[in-house]
C-alpha positions in Angstrom: 23.5 117.3 78.7 20.7 118.7 76.4 17.1 118.0 77.0 16.6 115.4 74.2 19.6 113.2 75.4 18.7 112.4 79.1 20.0 109.0 80.1 17.1 107.4 81.8 17.6 106.3 85.6 18.6 102.7 86.3 15.9 101.1 87.9 15.7 100.7 91.5 15.7 97.3 93.4 12.0 97.8 94.0 11.1 98.6 90.0 13.3 95.8 89.3 11.4 93.2 91.6 8.1 94.9 90.0 9.1 94.4 86.6 10.4 90.9 87.3 7.2 90.2 88.9 5.4 91.7 85.8 7.3 89.5 83.4 6.5 86.7 85.4 2.9 87.2 85.0 3.1 88.0 81.4 3.2 84.5 80.5 0.2 83.8 82.5 -1.6 86.5 80.7 -0.2 85.3 77.2 -1.3 81.8 78.0 -5.2 83.2 79.1 -5.4 85.5 76.2 -4.5 82.5 74.0 -7.1 80.4 75.6 -9.4 83.1 74.8 -8.4 83.1 71.1 -9.2 79.7 70.8 -12.6 79.9 72.7 -13.6 83.0 69.8 -12.0 81.2 67.2 -13.8 78.0 67.8 -17.4 80.1 67.0 -19.2 77.9 70.4 -19.7 81.1 72.4 -22.9 82.9 72.0 -22.8 86.5 70.9 -22.7 87.8 74.4 -20.2 85.4 75.8 -18.0 86.4 72.6 -18.4 90.0 73.1 -17.2 89.4 76.9 -14.4 87.3 75.6 -13.4 90.0 73.5 -13.4 92.9 76.1 -11.5 90.3 78.4 -9.1 90.1 75.5 -8.4 94.0 75.0 -7.6 94.2 78.3 -5.2 91.5 78.5 -3.3 92.7 75.5 -2.9 95.9 77.0 -1.5 94.1 80.0 1.0 92.4 77.9 2.1 95.7 76.2 2.7 97.5 79.0 4.8 94.6 80.2 6.8 94.5 77.2 7.2 98.5 77.1 8.9 97.9 80.4 10.9 95.2 79.1 11.8 97.2 76.3 12.9 100.0 78.6 15.2 98.0 80.6 16.7 96.8 77.3 17.1 100.4 76.2 18.7 100.8 79.8 21.3 98.1 79.5 22.5 98.6 75.9 23.1 102.2 76.4 26.9 103.4 76.3 28.2 106.7 76.8 25.0 108.4 76.6 23.8 106.9 73.0 21.7 104.0 72.6 23.8 101.1 70.9 21.8 99.2 68.6 22.4 96.0 66.6 20.7 94.4 63.9 20.2 90.6 64.8 22.0 88.0 62.9 19.5 85.0 60.7 20.5 82.9 63.7 18.5 85.1 66.5 15.9 84.9 64.4 12.7 83.4 65.5 
């Protein structure tokens, strides 16, 4: 197998459990981020409070991005066939 086509290893049971926990926390983190956005959009926060909320929002966004990255890797492993990634376009009924 050439260097650029290595197949990612399947997640171990511990990694699967950890990623399941992360996915569960994703919803909680996203809810907290949405609440912060609402606070910021309300315009009722002082400058100092708004900056603190913004910093917290950046941290929450990064947490969400990490969880989404792990989920994307898991999907890639699941879709991989014979060492090649199989991608399928979304059908119109799959679109949000």
